N, C-alpha and C positions, 0 to 999 in steps of 0.2 A: 504494500500500500504506500509505503514511504517513497519507493522508486517512482510509482505512477504520479504521486503528488509533486515530486520535485522536478520532473521532466516531462514536457509536452510531447517530445519527439517519440516517446514510447507508445503514444496513441496512434501513430502512423499518419499518413497523409493520403487522401483527405481524412480529416478527423471523423471518426464514427459518430452517428447521430446520438442524441442524448438517451433515447430509449435503449439502445444497445449498451451504452456505457452504464446506464442504470441497472441493467440486468447483470453486468459484470460486477458492479458495486454490491448488489444484493446477494448474488449467488457465489461470488468468489472472495471478494475482499472482506466483507463483514463476517462471514463464517470463519475466515482465517483468523481474524483478530479476536473473535469471541469463542474460539475452540477451547474447551476445557475451562471456561471462565467460571463455571460453577464451583470448581475446586480452588483455583488460584485467585479468583476475583476478590475474595474477602481480604486478601493481603495487599490490594492496591492502595497506594497512598494518594493523597490529593495531588501531588506533583505528577504522578503517573497519569492520572485522569487529565490533567492539564496538557501533558505531552500528547496524549492520544487525541484530545480535542483539537490541538493545533495541527496535527497531521491530517485528521479527518477534514478540517476546514480547508487545508491546501488541496486535498483530494477533490472536494466538492467544487472548488474554484476551477481546478483543472478540467473536471468533467463538464461543468456548465458554461465555462467561458466568462465567468464573472470577474469583476475588478478585484485586485488583491486586497483592497480595503473593505470589501463587503463583509458585514458582520456575520459571524457564524450562524446565529439563530435566524437571521434573515434568509440565508441560504437554505437552511433546513426547512423553514416555513414555506418558501416559494417552491422548492423542489419536493415538498411533502416527505421529508425524511426525518426520522426521529434522531435527536442528538445522540452521539456515540455513547455518552455516559449512561443515558437511559436505556440504550440497546443492551449495554453490558448488564445493567441492573435487571432488565427483563430476562436475560438468559440465566442470571443467578437465581431469580425467582422460580423459573421453570425447573432448574436443577433441584432446588430445595423441595418443590412440591411433587415433582414427577420422577426423580431419580435418586434422591437421598433416602437412606434407610431411616434416618432420624429427622422426619419432617417437622418443622416449626411453622405454625400458622402466622407468619409475619405480616400477611395482608388481611388477616381476619376474614378469611373466606369461609370460616365455620365448616371445615371439612370433618364431619363426624361419621362419615361412611368410607368404605373402601374405595380406592381409586383403581381404575383399570390397570392391569399389568401390561407391560410392553413386551411383545414377542421378539425373539432374536432373528427372525426372518430365515431360519434354517429350513432345510428340506422337510416337507411334510409327507410321510409315507402314504397317508390316506389319499393324497391328491390324485394319484393315478387312477385309483378306483372310482373316485368321485367324478373324474372327467368322463368315464365310461357311462355314468348315469345321467349326464347332461344331454339335453335334447334341443339345444339351440333357442332361438327366439321366435315367438309367434306375434304377429302384428295386428291381425284382424280376427273377427268372429268366424269368418269363412275359413281362414287358415286353421283355426282351432278345431272347427267341425271336421275338416279333412284329416287333421292329425288324429283326432279321436276315432274316426272311422277306420283308420289303418292300424290302430293299436287298441288292444282290449285291456282297459284299466278298470279295476274294481272300484276305486275311489279317486276323485279329483279334489284337491284342496287348494283353494285360493288364499293367499296371505297378503297382508299389507300393514304398514305402520304409518302413523300420522303424528305430526307435531306442529303446534302453533303457540301463540303467546299464552293461551289458556291452559295448555298442558300437553302431555304425550300419551300415546297408547298404541296398541296393536291388536290385530284381530285375525281370525282364520275361519273359513267356512268349508265344510266337507260335503261333497255331493257324491251320490252313487253313480253307477255306470249310465243310468238313464237321466242324469243331471237333476235328480231330485235331492233337495237339501236334506242332509242327515243331521248335522249338528253345526253349531257355531260357538266360538269362544272369543271373549274380549278380555283384555287386561290393561289396566292403567299403568303409567310410569310417572316418576317425578318430573317436574318441569325441566330440570337440567339434563335429562336424557337426550341422546342424539338420535337423529333419524336413522343412522346406521344401526344403533341398538334396537330401535323399534322394528325395523325390517328383519333383522337377524332373529330377534326373539319371536317374531310372528312365525318364522319357518320352524324354529325349535318347538314352538307350541303346536304347530301342525303335525310335526313328526311324532310328538308324544301322543297326539290324538290318534294318528294312523297306526301307531305301534299296537294300540289296544284293539283296533278294528280289523287290520289286515290279516287275512288267513294265510296259511302255509302255501307257498308256491304261487303267489298272486302278485300283480303289479298295481302300483298306485302312482299318481302324478301330483307333484307340488308345483304350483305356479306362483311366481313372484314378479312384481313390476319394478324391482330394484336392480338396476344395471350394475351398481357398485357391488352389491352382495353377490350377484351371479358371477361377475368377473373375479371377485376375491376367491370364490369357491373353485374357479378354474385355474388359479395360479398354483404353482408347485411348491411354494414356500408357506410357512406358517404366517398367517395374516393377523389374526385377532382371536381372542379367547372364544367368542361366540361363533366365529367361523370354524374353529377347530371342533367345537361342540357339534355343529351341524354335520361336519365331515364324519366324525366318529359315529354319530347316530345313523347316517346313511350307510356307512360301511357295516355296522353291526346288523342293521336290518337286512342288508344284502347277504351277509353270512348266514342269516336265519332263513334265507329263501323268501324274504319279504321285500321284493324289489321296489324301490321308490325312485322314480325319475324326476329330474328338476328341469323346469322350463322357465325362460324369461318371457313375460308377456308385456306388450307395450302398454304404458299407462294411459288412461283416458282415451282408449281406442274403441269404446263401446262394446268391449267384451263383457258379456252379462255377469259372469261370476266375479270378474275383477272390479266392476263398478259397484257391485253389492258389497264386497268386502272393503272397498274404499269408504263407503258410507258407514259401515260398521266400525272401522278403525277411528273415524272421526267421532263417533259416539263414545268410543272407549276412552277418549281424552277426558271426558266429563264423568267417567265412571267413579262411583264412591267405594269401589272394592279396595281392599288392602293391597298396597303395592308389594309385589313379591321380589322384584329385582331392583335393587337400589344402588348398584355400583356406579360411581361417578365417572363419566367418560373423560379421557384425557383432554379432549377438545374443549370441554367446558372449563377446565382449569386454565388452559392456554388462553381462552377467550377472556376470562376474568383478569388474568395478568395483563393481557394486551390493553384492555379497557383501563386498568389502573395506570399503566404507563402512558397511555394516550391522554388521560386527564392530567397527569403530572407534567407532560410535555406542553399541554395547553396552558397550564398555569405559568410554566417557565416562559413561554412565548409572550404571555400577557405582561408578566413582571419585567421583562427585558425587551419590550417592544422598541424598535428603532424608530426615531422620529422621521427618518427619510423613507420608511416603508409606506408606499402610497395608498394601499387599500387593505381592508381587513380580510385576510385569507383564512378560511376555515380549516381546521385540522382534518386530515383525511380527504381533502378535495380531489386528489388525483386517483381516480378509480381505475385508470388504465396506465400505470407507470411505465409499462414496456411498449406502449403504443403512442402515448402523448409526448410530443416533441416540443419542449419549451425552448424557444430560441434565446440566444444570449442577449439579443436586443430587448426581449421582454423581461429578462432577468434584470438588465440595467435599468429599465424603465420602472419596474416595480420596487427595486431596492433603492433607487436614487443614486446609486454609485455608477455613473456613466458620464457621457459627454454633456454635462450641464454646467453652466458657468458658476452656479453656486457651489457645486461639489468641487470643481477645478480651483475655485478661489480658496476654498477651505484647505485644499492640498497645496496651496501656494503656486499653482500653475497658471492662474489668471489674476490680473490686477483688480478686476471688478467682478462682483457676482451678478450684476444687473443684466437683464435681457435686452436685446436690441429693440424689442417692441416698446420699451420705455415704460412698461406697466408694473415692474417689480423685479425681484431677483429671479433668475432663471433656474428654477428647481424642476424636478420631475412633476411635482404637483402643479406648478405654474404652467408649464408648457402643455400639459395634458388638459388642464381645466380652463384657464383664462387667457392664455397667450393668443393675441390676434393673428400671429404668424401661422398658427396651427389650426385655424378655424376650418379650413377645407378638409383636413384629415379627420377632425372631430365629427364634422357633418357626415362624411362618408361612413365612419364607423357606426354612428347612430342609425343611419339609413339601413345599413347591412344588418345590424343587430335587431332592429325593429322588424325586418322582414323574416328573421329567423324565429323571433319570439312573438307570442300572441299579446304579451303585455308591452305597452309602450314604455321605452326606456329613454329618458330625455337628458341624461347626463353621462358623460364618458366614464366618470368614476363608478357610477351605478352599472354601466355596461360591463366594465372590467370585473366588478364584484360578482355580478350574476353569472358572467361567463366562466370565471374561475370556479364558482360554486357548482355550476352545472357539470363541469369536467368533461363535457363531450368533445370529441376530437375535432368536429367541424368548428365549434365555437373557439377552441384553442387556436386553430389555424387562422381564424378571423382576427384575433387580437395579436397573434404573432405578426401578421401582415401589417396591422396598425402600428405595432411597436417598431417595426423596421422603418416605416415611413417617418415616424416621429423622431427616431434616433438619427436618421439621415438628415432631417430638417435641423435637429438640434446641433449636429456636427457642423453643418454649414453655417449656422448662426454663431457657433463658437469661433469659427474661423473667419467670420465676417463675410461669408459668401451669400449674396442675395439670391 
């Protein structure tokens, strides 16, 4: 990371786009620096954090094309990157809650139940047998009818899981060979349960039901609309505790000559049984039955930690807000960091560290901070909002923004705020173009070119 931060030539020519550099930053550089941080991070001194922050700041300047004087937190906020110290803190929290044998509840998450175990991704002996029991994907009711006509199944069992802000639950419905409903089961889960858990437990629930009903030397079919669960079952490695449980049940039933095949069915494709179990799973969310499975998913712990770090970063940004930062940029605005290209001109414009007389005067590169228009100091706020020289660019931006949005936006600052907040690629390209025009105009004014 230090090598990349200290030399621009390592990035090659022409310089890669910001989305590519952001991917390198997130996938290579940050994991390198945070590797093993859960063990060694507690020993970091304040001086170590300052050095890491300085190196990370140089790196962000190199990647984004910002001026060397751009404040570190302004860079983080515009690029939507969590400061390195908080990223290290986040990894330490994850280590404490998910990997440490002596977990201390430092964030007051009130973890009074067991947390999911992490599998080692080693080879699963049952996977080869389970692959033989898979029967692919069915997309429509017609395909299902044709499939059932060519196979003689004693029972069909549709499964589904459901989760929303009110709760979680799963359900299964068993039909006989003539598609007559035999039985149905529903079970609720705690709100923190994941959709993955819901879908996997629905299949386990179905296999337990079928185990009691299947006769010797007969076949049954389990249908799930979860692509993630189906693909996890098809992999050759250990994936998850619940996936291993499904595999073991399938293999045990096969050894007892009670064959159960597994099929993935397309969700919301008007397949009768699948639509019925979907409605049943939604009712399971509101069930008052006692919850039998209360293991906390690792994803829930990670989400809680990420939310805590995001709140901490937001407070840090508010407490150390740069006066030259032009607009209020919300935390987490960049929903497509590997596609959204923030031009260096936009970074200069938003941060205020660019070709503006006020900034250059502060750096003692200009004798006067005033704007050639004679209406005040030439800052990024001035040239975007009130400068008479940039009126044409402002008008063009407002017209373009109004054509893209249903709500009339009559100020450039408001356009920039709503555009950044929306985070759409088309809107970011719009203000990138505007920033390039403004920076070109500002550079000409700084050089007294009319």
